[in-house]
C-alpha positions as CSV (number, residue, x, y, z in Angstrom):
1,X,-3.1,-19.5,-13.2
2,X,-6.3,-20.4,-11.3
3,X,-5.2,-18.4,-8.3
4,X,-4.4,-15.4,-10.5
5,X,-7.9,-15.4,-12.1
6,X,-9.5,-15.7,-8.7
7,X,-7.5,-12.8,-7.5
8,X,-8.4,-10.7,-10.5
9,X,-12.1,-11.5,-10.0
10,X,-11.9,-10.5,-6.3
11,X,-10.1,-7.3,-7.0
12,X,-12.6,-6.5,-9.8
13,X,-15.5,-7.0,-7.4
14,X,-13.9,-4.8,-4.8
15,X,-13.3,-2.1,-7.4
16,X,-16.9,-2.4,-8.5
17,X,-18.2,-2.0,-4.9
18,X,-16.0,1.1,-4.5
19,X,-17.4,2.6,-7.7
20,X,-20.9,1.9,-6.6
21,X,-20.4,3.5,-3.2
22,X,-18.7,6.5,-4.8
23,X,-21.5,6.9,-7.4
24,X,-24.2,6.5,-4.7
25,X,-22.6,9.2,-2.5
26,X,-22.1,11.5,-5.4
27,X,-25.8,11.1,-6.3
28,X,-26.8,11.7,-2.7
29,X,-24.7,14.9,-2.6
30,X,-26.3,16.2,-5.8
31,X,-29.7,15.4,-4.3
32,X,-28.8,17.4,-1.1
33,X,-27.7,20.3,-3.2
34,X,-30.9,20.3,-5.2
35,X,-32.9,20.1,-1.9
36,X,-31.0,23.0,-0.5
37,X,-31.6,25.0,-3.7
38,X,-35.3,24.2,-3.5
39,X,-35.4,25.3,0.2
40,X,-33.9,28.6,-0.8
41,X,-36.4,28.9,-3.7
42,X,-39.3,28.3,-1.2
43,X,-38.0,31.0,1.1
44,X,-37.8,33.4,-1.9
45,X,-41.5,32.5,-2.7
46,X,-42.4,33.4,0.9
47,X,-40.6,36.6,0.7
48,X,-42.3,37.5,-2.6
49,X,-45.7,36.7,-1.1
50,X,-44.8,39.0,1.9
51,X,-43.9,41.8,-0.5
52,X,-47.1,41.3,-2.5
53,X,-49.2,41.5,0.7
54,X,-47.4,44.7,1.8
55,X,-48.0,46.2,-1.6
56,X,-51.7,45.3,-1.5
57,X,-52.0,46.8,2.0
58,X,-50.4,50.1,0.8
59,X,-52.2,50.4,-2.5
60,X,-54.8,53.1,-3.0
61,X,-58.0,51.4,-4.2
62,X,-59.2,54.2,-6.4
63,X,-56.0,54.9,-8.3
64,X,-54.1,51.6,-7.9
65,X,-51.0,53.5,-6.9
66,X,-48.4,53.2,-4.2
67,X,-46.0,55.9,-3.1
68,X,-42.4,55.1,-3.8
69,X,-41.0,56.4,-0.5
70,X,-43.4,54.4,1.6
71,X,-42.9,51.2,-0.5
72,X,-39.1,51.5,-0.4
73,X,-39.3,52.0,3.4
74,X,-41.2,48.8,3.8
75,X,-38.8,47.0,1.4
76,X,-35.8,48.3,3.4
77,X,-37.3,46.8,6.5
78,X,-37.7,43.5,4.8
79,X,-34.1,43.5,3.6
80,X,-32.9,44.3,7.0
81,X,-34.9,41.4,8.4
82,X,-36.8,43.4,11.0
83,X,-40.4,42.7,10.0
84,X,-40.5,39.2,8.6
85,X,-39.5,36.1,10.6
86,X,-39.3,34.1,7.3
87,X,-36.2,36.2,6.3
88,X,-33.1,35.0,8.1
89,X,-30.5,37.4,9.2
90,X,-28.4,38.7,6.3
91,X,-30.0,36.2,3.9
92,X,-32.0,38.7,1.8
93,X,-29.6,41.1,0.1
94,X,-31.9,43.1,-2.1
95,X,-35.4,43.5,-3.5
96,X,-36.0,45.0,-6.9
97,X,-39.4,45.7,-8.5
98,X,-39.4,45.8,-12.3
99,X,-41.8,47.2,-14.9
100,X,-42.9,45.4,-18.1
101,X,-39.7,46.4,-19.9
102,X,-37.5,45.0,-17.2
103,X,-36.4,48.3,-15.8
104,X,-36.1,49.0,-12.1
105,X,-39.1,50.8,-10.6
106,X,-38.4,50.5,-6.9
107,X,-36.3,48.5,-4.5
108,X,-34.1,48.2,-1.4
109,X,-30.8,46.8,-0.5
110,X,-27.7,46.3,-2.7
111,X,-28.4,47.5,-6.3
112,X,-28.6,44.9,-9.0
113,X,-27.4,45.2,-12.6
114,X,-30.3,44.5,-15.1
115,X,-28.4,45.5,-18.2
116,X,-28.2,41.8,-19.1
117,X,-31.9,40.9,-19.6
118,X,-31.2,37.2,-20.0
119,X,-31.5,36.8,-16.2
120,X,-35.2,37.6,-16.5
121,X,-35.6,34.8,-19.0
122,X,-33.5,32.3,-17.0
123,X,-35.6,32.8,-13.9
124,X,-32.6,32.4,-11.6
125,X,-28.9,32.7,-11.6
126,X,-26.6,31.1,-9.0
127,X,-23.3,32.7,-8.1
128,X,-20.6,31.8,-5.5
129,X,-22.0,34.0,-2.8
130,X,-25.4,35.1,-4.1
131,X,-28.4,33.8,-6.1
132,X,-30.7,36.0,-8.1
133,X,-34.3,34.8,-8.3
134,X,-37.1,36.2,-10.5
135,X,-40.6,35.6,-9.0
136,X,-43.5,36.4,-11.3
137,X,-46.1,36.7,-8.5
138,X,-49.2,38.7,-7.9
139,X,-47.9,42.1,-6.7
140,X,-51.3,43.6,-6.0
141,X,-52.9,43.8,-9.5
142,X,-56.6,44.5,-9.7
143,X,-59.3,43.6,-12.2
144,X,-61.0,46.5,-13.8
145,X,-64.6,46.6,-14.8
146,X,-63.8,45.8,-18.4
147,X,-61.9,42.7,-17.4
148,X,-58.5,44.2,-17.9
149,X,-55.9,43.6,-15.2
150,X,-54.5,46.9,-13.9
151,X,-51.0,46.5,-12.2
152,X,-49.9,48.5,-9.3
153,X,-48.2,51.8,-10.2
154,X,-45.4,53.2,-8.1
155,X,-45.6,56.9,-8.2
156,X,-42.8,59.2,-7.1
157,X,-43.0,60.9,-3.8
158,X,-44.4,64.5,-3.7
159,X,-41.8,67.3,-3.7
160,X,-41.2,69.0,-0.3
161,X,-43.4,71.9,0.4
162,X,-42.6,75.3,1.9
163,X,-45.1,77.7,3.5
164,X,-45.4,79.7,0.3
165,X,-46.5,76.7,-1.7
166,X,-49.0,75.8,1.0
167,X,-50.5,79.3,0.8
168,X,-50.8,79.0,-3.0
169,X,-52.5,75.7,-2.7
170,X,-54.9,77.1,-0.2
171,X,-55.9,79.7,-2.8
172,X,-56.6,76.9,-5.2
173,X,-59.1,75.2,-3.0
174,X,-56.8,73.5,-0.5
175,X,-57.7,74.7,3.0
176,X,-54.7,76.0,5.0
177,X,-54.4,74.6,8.4
178,X,-51.6,73.5,10.7
179,X,-51.2,69.7,10.7
180,X,-51.5,67.7,13.9
181,X,-48.3,66.1,15.4
182,X,-49.6,62.6,14.8
183,X,-50.9,63.4,11.3
184,X,-48.9,62.6,8.1
185,X,-47.8,65.6,6.1
186,X,-50.2,66.9,3.5
187,X,-47.7,66.0,0.7
188,X,-48.3,62.3,1.3
189,X,-52.1,62.5,0.8
190,X,-53.3,60.6,-2.2
191,X,-56.6,60.8,-4.1
192,X,-59.5,59.4,-2.2
193,X,-57.8,59.7,1.2
194,X,-59.3,61.5,4.1
195,X,-58.5,65.2,4.0
196,X,-58.1,65.4,0.2
197,X,-60.4,68.5,-0.3
198,X,-59.7,68.8,-3.9
199,X,-60.9,65.3,-4.5
200,X,-63.9,66.0,-2.4
201,X,-64.7,69.1,-4.4
202,X,-64.3,67.5,-7.8
203,X,-66.2,64.3,-6.9
204,X,-64.9,60.8,-6.6
205,X,-61.9,59.8,-8.8
206,X,-62.5,57.5,-11.7
207,X,-60.5,54.6,-12.8
208,X,-56.9,55.1,-13.7
209,X,-56.6,56.8,-17.1
210,X,-60.2,58.1,-17.1
211,X,-61.8,61.3,-15.9
212,X,-59.0,63.5,-17.0
213,X,-56.8,64.7,-14.1
214,X,-59.3,64.0,-11.3
215,X,-57.6,60.6,-10.4
216,X,-54.1,62.0,-10.2
217,X,-52.3,63.0,-7.0
218,X,-52.2,66.8,-6.5
219,X,-48.5,67.1,-7.3
220,X,-49.0,65.4,-10.7
221,X,-52.2,67.2,-11.9
222,X,-50.2,69.8,-13.8
223,X,-48.7,67.0,-16.0
224,X,-50.1,66.4,-19.5
225,X,-52.3,63.4,-20.0
226,X,-50.0,61.7,-22.5
227,X,-47.0,62.3,-20.3
228,X,-48.9,61.0,-17.2
229,X,-50.0,57.8,-19.0
230,X,-46.4,57.2,-20.1
231,X,-45.3,57.7,-16.5
232,X,-47.9,55.1,-15.3
233,X,-46.6,52.6,-17.9
234,X,-43.0,53.0,-16.8
235,X,-43.9,52.8,-13.1
236,X,-46.3,49.8,-13.3
237,X,-45.0,46.8,-11.4
238,X,-44.8,43.6,-13.5
239,X,-42.0,41.6,-11.8
240,X,-40.0,41.0,-8.6
241,X,-36.3,40.1,-8.4
242,X,-34.7,39.0,-5.2
243,X,-31.0,38.7,-4.5
244,X,-30.3,36.3,-1.6
245,X,-27.1,35.1,0.1
246,X,-26.1,31.5,-0.6
247,X,-24.2,31.2,2.7
248,X,-26.7,28.8,4.2
249,X,-26.8,26.8,0.9
250,X,-23.0,26.6,0.9
251,X,-22.9,25.6,4.5
252,X,-25.4,22.7,3.9
253,X,-23.4,21.6,0.8
254,X,-20.1,21.8,2.6
255,X,-21.3,19.7,5.5
256,X,-22.8,17.1,3.2
257,X,-19.7,17.0,1.0
258,X,-17.6,16.3,4.1
259,X,-20.0,13.6,5.1
260,X,-19.9,12.0,1.7
261,X,-16.1,12.3,1.5
262,X,-15.7,10.6,4.8
263,X,-18.0,7.8,3.6
264,X,-16.0,7.4,0.4
265,X,-12.8,7.5,2.4
266,X,-14.0,4.7,4.7
267,X,-15.2,2.7,1.6
268,X,-11.7,3.2,0.1
269,X,-10.0,2.1,3.3
270,X,-12.3,-0.9,3.4
271,X,-11.7,-1.9,-0.2
272,X,-8.0,-1.4,0.1
273,X,-7.9,-3.4,3.4
274,X,-10.0,-6.1,1.9
275,X,-7.7,-6.3,-1.1
276,X,-4.6,-6.5,1.1
277,X,-6.3,-9.1,3.2
278,X,-7.2,-11.2,0.1
279,X,-3.6,-10.8,-1.1
280,X,-2.3,-12.1,2.2
281,X,-4.8,-15.0,2.1
282,X,-3.7,-15.8,-1.4
283,X,-0.1,-15.6,-0.5
284,X,-0.7,-17.7,2.7
285,X,-2.5,-20.3,0.6
286,X,0.3,-20.4,-1.9
287,X,2.9,-20.6,0.9
288,X,0.9,-23.5,2.5
289,X,0.9,-25.3,-0.8
290,X,4.6,-24.8,-1.2
291,X,5.2,-25.9,2.4
292,X,3.2,-29.1,1.8
293,X,5.2,-29.7,-1.4
294,X,8.4,-29.0,0.5
295,X,7.4,-31.2,3.3
296,X,6.7,-34.0,0.8
297,X,10.0,-33.4,-0.9
298,X,11.8,-33.3,2.5
299,X,10.2,-36.6,3.5
300,X,11.3,-38.0,0.2
301,X,14.8,-36.7,0.7
302,X,14.9,-38.1,4.2
303,X,13.9,-41.5,2.8
304,X,16.6,-41.2,0.1
305,X,19.1,-40.1,2.8
306,X,18.4,-43.0,4.9
307,X,18.6,-45.3,1.9
308,X,21.9,-43.8,0.9
309,X,23.3,-44.0,4.5
310,X,22.2,-47.7,4.6
311,X,23.8,-48.3,1.2
312,X,27.0,-46.6,2.4
313,X,27.0,-48.6,5.6
314,X,26.5,-51.9,3.6
315,X,29.3,-50.9,1.2
316,X,31.9,-50.7,3.9
317,X,31.7,-54.4,4.6
318,X,32.7,-55.6,1.1
319,X,35.2,-52.7,1.0
320,X,36.8,-54.0,4.2
321,X,37.0,-57.4,2.6
322,X,38.7,-56.0,-0.5
323,X,41.1,-54.1,1.7
324,X,41.9,-57.2,3.8
325,X,42.5,-59.4,0.7
326,X,44.8,-56.7,-0.7
327,X,46.8,-56.7,2.5
328,X,47.1,-60.5,2.5
329,X,48.4,-60.4,-1.1
330,X,50.9,-57.7,-0.3
331,X,52.3,-59.6,2.8
332,X,52.9,-62.9,1.0
333,X,56.7,-63.5,0.6
334,X,56.4,-65.0,-2.9
335,X,54.3,-62.1,-4.3
336,X,56.0,-60.2,-7.0
337,X,57.0,-56.6,-6.3
338,X,54.6,-55.2,-8.9
339,X,51.7,-57.1,-7.4
340,X,52.6,-55.8,-4.0
341,X,52.7,-52.3,-5.3
342,X,49.2,-52.7,-6.9
343,X,47.9,-54.2,-3.6
344,X,49.1,-51.2,-1.7
345,X,47.3,-48.9,-4.2
346,X,44.2,-50.9,-3.7
347,X,44.5,-50.5,0.1
348,X,45.0,-46.7,-0.2
349,X,42.0,-46.3,-2.5
350,X,39.9,-48.5,-0.2
351,X,40.9,-46.2,2.7
352,X,39.9,-43.1,0.8
353,X,36.5,-44.6,-0.1
354,X,36.0,-45.8,3.5
355,X,36.8,-42.3,4.8
356,X,34.3,-40.7,2.4
357,X,31.7,-43.3,3.4
358,X,32.3,-42.5,7.1
359,X,32.0,-38.8,6.4
360,X,28.8,-39.3,4.5
361,X,27.3,-41.5,7.2
362,X,28.3,-39.0,9.8
363,X,26.7,-36.1,7.8
364,X,23.5,-38.0,7.1
365,X,23.0,-38.9,10.8
366,X,20.4,-36.8,12.6
367,X,21.8,-34.4,15.2
368,X,20.2,-34.9,18.6
369,X,21.8,-32.5,21.1
370,X,22.1,-33.7,24.7
371,X,23.4,-30.7,26.6
372,X,25.6,-31.0,29.7
373,X,28.1,-28.7,31.5
374,X,31.5,-29.1,29.9
375,X,34.9,-27.6,30.7
376,X,35.8,-26.2,27.3
377,X,39.6,-26.4,27.9
378,X,39.4,-30.1,28.7
379,X,37.5,-30.9,25.5
380,X,40.1,-28.9,23.5
381,X,43.0,-30.7,25.1
382,X,41.5,-34.1,24.3
383,X,41.0,-33.2,20.7
384,X,44.5,-31.9,20.4
385,X,45.9,-35.1,21.8
386,X,43.9,-37.1,19.2
387,X,45.6,-35.0,16.5
388,X,49.1,-35.0,18.0
389,X,50.5,-37.3,15.3
390,X,49.3,-35.1,12.5
391,X,50.7,-32.0,14.2
392,X,54.1,-33.6,14.8
393,X,54.3,-34.9,11.2
394,X,54.0,-31.4,9.7
395,X,55.8,-29.8,12.7
396,X,52.9,-27.5,13.4
397,X,52.8,-25.3,16.5
398,X,49.4,-25.4,18.3
399,X,48.6,-22.9,21.1
400,X,45.5,-22.9,23.3
401,X,44.7,-19.5,24.7
402,X,41.9,-17.8,26.5
403,X,40.0,-18.4,29.7
404,X,38.9,-21.5,31.4
405,X,35.3,-21.6,30.6
406,X,32.4,-23.9,31.3
407,X,29.7,-24.2,28.6
408,X,26.5,-26.1,28.0
409,X,26.9,-28.4,25.0
410,X,26.7,-32.0,23.7
411,X,30.2,-33.4,24.5
412,X,30.4,-35.8,21.6
413,X,29.2,-33.3,19.0
414,X,31.5,-30.6,20.3
415,X,34.5,-32.9,20.1
416,X,33.6,-33.8,16.5
417,X,33.2,-30.2,15.5
418,X,36.6,-29.2,17.1
419,X,38.2,-32.3,15.5
420,X,37.0,-31.3,12.0
421,X,38.0,-27.7,12.4
422,X,41.5,-28.5,13.7
423,X,42.0,-31.2,11.0
424,X,40.9,-28.6,8.3
425,X,43.5,-26.2,9.7
426,X,46.2,-28.8,9.8
427,X,45.5,-29.7,6.1
428,X,45.5,-26.0,5.2
429,X,48.8,-24.8,6.8
430,X,52.2,-25.7,5.4
431,X,55.0,-27.4,7.4
432,X,56.1,-25.4,10.4
433,X,52.8,-23.6,10.4
434,X,50.9,-22.2,13.4
435,X,47.4,-22.9,14.8
436,X,45.7,-21.2,17.7
437,X,42.6,-22.2,19.6
438,X,41.2,-19.2,21.6
439,X,38.2,-19.3,24.0
440,X,37.0,-16.1,25.7
441,X,33.9,-14.4,27.1
442,X,31.8,-12.3,24.8
443,X,29.1,-11.3,27.4
444,X,28.2,-12.4,30.9
445,X,26.2,-15.3,29.4
446,X,27.9,-16.1,26.1
447,X,31.4,-17.2,24.9
448,X,33.3,-17.3,21.6
449,X,35.6,-20.1,20.3
450,X,38.0,-19.4,17.5
451,X,40.4,-21.7,15.5
452,X,43.1,-19.6,13.8
453,X,45.7,-20.6,11.3
454,X,48.3,-19.0,9.1
455,X,47.6,-20.9,6.0
456,X,46.6,-19.5,2.6
457,X,43.2,-18.4,3.9
458,X,39.8,-18.5,2.1
459,X,38.9,-16.0,-0.6
460,X,35.9,-13.7,0.2
461,X,33.7,-15.2,-2.4
462,X,34.1,-18.7,-1.0
463,X,33.7,-18.0,2.7
464,X,30.0,-19.0,2.6
465,X,30.4,-21.8,0.1
466,X,32.9,-23.8,2.2
467,X,30.2,-24.9,4.5
468,X,28.2,-26.6,1.7
469,X,28.5,-30.4,1.3
470,X,31.2,-31.6,-1.1
471,X,32.8,-28.2,-1.5
472,X,36.5,-28.3,-0.7
473,X,39.7,-26.5,-1.5
474,X,41.9,-29.4,-0.3
475,X,43.3,-32.1,-2.6
476,X,42.6,-34.9,-0.1
477,X,39.4,-33.4,1.4
478,X,36.0,-35.0,1.1
479,X,34.0,-31.7,1.3
480,X,31.9,-32.9,4.3
481,X,34.0,-31.9,7.3
482,X,32.9,-28.2,7.5
483,X,29.4,-29.2,6.5
484,X,29.2,-31.5,9.5
485,X,30.6,-28.6,11.7
486,X,27.8,-26.3,10.5
487,X,25.2,-29.0,11.3
488,X,26.5,-29.4,14.8
489,X,26.7,-25.6,15.3
490,X,23.2,-24.9,14.1
491,X,21.8,-27.8,16.2
492,X,23.2,-26.1,19.3
493,X,21.8,-22.7,18.2
494,X,25.2,-21.3,17.6
495,X,26.7,-19.4,14.6
496,X,29.9,-20.0,12.7
497,X,31.8,-17.6,10.4
498,X,34.9,-17.8,8.3
499,X,36.9,-14.6,8.6
500,X,40.4,-13.5,7.4
501,X,43.3,-13.8,9.8
502,X,45.6,-10.9,9.4
503,X,48.2,-10.9,8.0
504,X,47.6,-14.4,6.6
505,X,45.3,-17.3,7.2
506,X,41.7,-17.9,8.2
507,X,39.7,-17.7,11.4
508,X,36.7,-20.0,12.1
509,X,34.7,-18.3,14.8
510,X,31.8,-20.0,16.7
511,X,29.6,-17.5,18.6
512,X,26.7,-17.6,21.1
513,X,28.1,-20.5,23.2
514,X,26.0,-20.5,26.3
515,X,28.1,-20.3,29.5
516,X,27.2,-22.6,32.3
517,X,25.8,-20.8,35.4
């Protein structure tokens, strides 16, 4: 439970760190976006100031007017980015000058829709590709003598003139002369400009709206005063709207978003890696604790094993005494037949207990392998001779097949393993059964040893359990013979398997026997 709480605390801290990093990067990205927007707003201010300076430079001081064709020509140059270094290429899309009612007076570039007047109230509107900015700046307004601010008025360009109209104007006081090549056409003359003879004849023009028609351009003097004042109100500049491309803004935001995403990704990898590392450390600590406990238990089991082996060894001495006394009683001539029969039963039971004690002592003994070069065929022959009486008693045919091989093994342990395997096969087969011992090469460096019989065989579900201690399918078995064989095999680094022998019987196969060079 303590380890679980500690792990939850560590994982919670790692998650909190990740959340802090993600929140930090998100806030930084929003800050960069706002900074990029502010930069675009600053450039729009510079553009608006440039437009204001151009309007003041083109404005006629006496009338406060600007000709539309000249103004739009300058605005078109600004939109195309040819006259202002502050305007980047293709960044400025359009410029629109508005009157007090929010209607378009003049402009250049892509037309903008001002049917929705809320954009003038919002001040700016950001789209996916463009941003529309409203800049209420000084567009060249002047202060009249009465303290009233007079905005700049954009008047329409004069109509084109033909020679006949020129002759008629000449009769009205305009001198007729041929213009010079470098001189602007007479139609672009404004009141108060050089060459305006009508203005010179009638005296200096007064302020806008005063002096009747003297302050009007020549092409508007035929207009009624009320109509002319209405035109001035509609053509007076009161606002500037810029449409700019957000390509640079989107590029800055995209680069910053990639940067923040990479940082968050690295933070995620770090947090996940730290979590996995902590998990491995926790598992390693738990495994170490288990290993320590297992080592303590193993030490305790070894002590119990040694005590049990000592107890079994000490038990054999009184058991031999009991067996000897029973033999003496059974051999006395004056012993009753019933007592002799009981004595023989005591001897048989003592032999069974002694056999079990010997098997237990043999199983509990530590296996120390002392390898040497052995002739496998000679070891098999010696074990077969030791079991010759049991083979003849059940009339079992035993065949030794295979090659004459030399292996590296402990001779005493190998004999004991073969003895137990052959004895297990003898106990399994019926009378007149058949047993085969086969040794052959499996590879240039390894050999295989098999003990085959035609007994009842071993069911598939028991082929792994028969190597466990005290598990036996024989009536007279102790259940330690095959367990001892497995101990010896594993001590040598070999493997043993129980396989079916077709059509009947079992095969005990020992593999990975190392051939002697």
